[in-house]
C-alpha positions as CSV (number, residue, x, y, z in Angstrom):
1,X,14.1,5.8,-4.8
2,X,11.8,2.8,-6.1
3,X,12.5,1.2,-9.2
4,X,10.1,-0.5,-11.7
5,X,11.2,-2.8,-14.3
6,X,8.7,-4.0,-16.6
7,X,9.0,-7.6,-18.4
8,X,9.5,-11.1,-17.1
9,X,12.5,-12.5,-18.8
10,X,16.3,-13.2,-18.2
11,X,17.3,-9.5,-19.0
12,X,14.8,-7.9,-16.7
13,X,15.8,-10.3,-14.0
14,X,19.7,-9.5,-14.3
15,X,18.4,-5.7,-14.3
16,X,16.6,-6.0,-11.2
17,X,19.5,-8.0,-9.7
18,X,22.1,-5.3,-10.3
19,X,19.9,-2.3,-9.5
20,X,18.8,-4.0,-6.3
21,X,22.5,-3.3,-5.3
22,X,22.4,0.2,-5.4
23,X,22.3,2.2,-2.2
24,X,20.3,4.8,-3.9
25,X,17.5,2.0,-4.3
26,X,15.0,1.4,-1.6
27,X,12.8,-1.0,-3.4
28,X,12.8,-3.0,-6.7
29,X,9.5,-3.9,-8.5
30,X,9.1,-6.1,-11.4
31,X,6.0,-6.2,-13.4
32,X,4.7,-9.1,-14.3
33,X,8.0,-10.8,-13.3
34,X,8.6,-14.4,-12.7
35,X,9.1,-16.5,-9.7
36,X,12.8,-16.7,-10.3
37,X,13.0,-12.9,-9.7
38,X,12.1,-13.0,-6.0
39,X,15.4,-12.9,-4.8
40,X,16.0,-9.5,-6.6
41,X,12.6,-7.8,-6.7
42,X,9.0,-7.9,-5.5
43,X,6.6,-9.1,-8.1
44,X,3.7,-6.9,-9.2
45,X,1.0,-8.9,-11.0
46,X,0.4,-6.6,-13.6
47,X,0.8,-7.6,-17.6
48,X,3.1,-5.6,-19.8
49,X,0.4,-4.8,-22.0
50,X,-1.8,-3.4,-19.4
51,X,-0.2,0.4,-19.9
52,X,-3.0,2.2,-17.6
53,X,-2.3,-0.1,-14.5
54,X,1.5,0.4,-14.9
55,X,1.1,3.8,-14.9
56,X,-0.9,4.2,-12.0
57,X,1.3,1.6,-10.2
58,X,4.2,3.8,-10.9
59,X,2.6,7.2,-9.8
60,X,1.4,5.4,-6.3
61,X,4.8,4.3,-6.0
62,X,6.4,7.3,-7.3
63,X,8.9,5.4,-9.5
64,X,11.9,7.2,-10.7
65,X,13.1,4.7,-13.3
66,X,11.2,2.3,-15.7
67,X,12.8,-0.1,-17.9
68,X,10.9,-0.6,-21.2
69,X,11.0,-3.8,-23.1
70,X,13.2,-3.9,-26.1
71,X,10.3,-5.4,-28.2
72,X,6.6,-4.8,-28.6
73,X,4.4,-1.8,-28.6
74,X,5.3,-0.7,-24.8
75,X,8.7,0.3,-26.2
76,X,7.0,3.1,-28.0
77,X,5.4,4.6,-25.0
78,X,8.2,4.8,-23.0
79,X,10.1,7.2,-25.0
């Protein structure tokens, strides 16, 4: 399964690092991420607020898991 994690902070980095250890996960993507996350995930240059592009990317990669930001408007759309 592919995993898309949305965010750029330490919390998202930790989630990416841990999810990447699962045998069920084939690839981890972080959007937009930061340079320190490249050890745990492939960075996707899509801003957290660009909902339409995130949805298109997730559909294209057939992601099964999304981590929603704990703050901001995007959190409401993930429920």
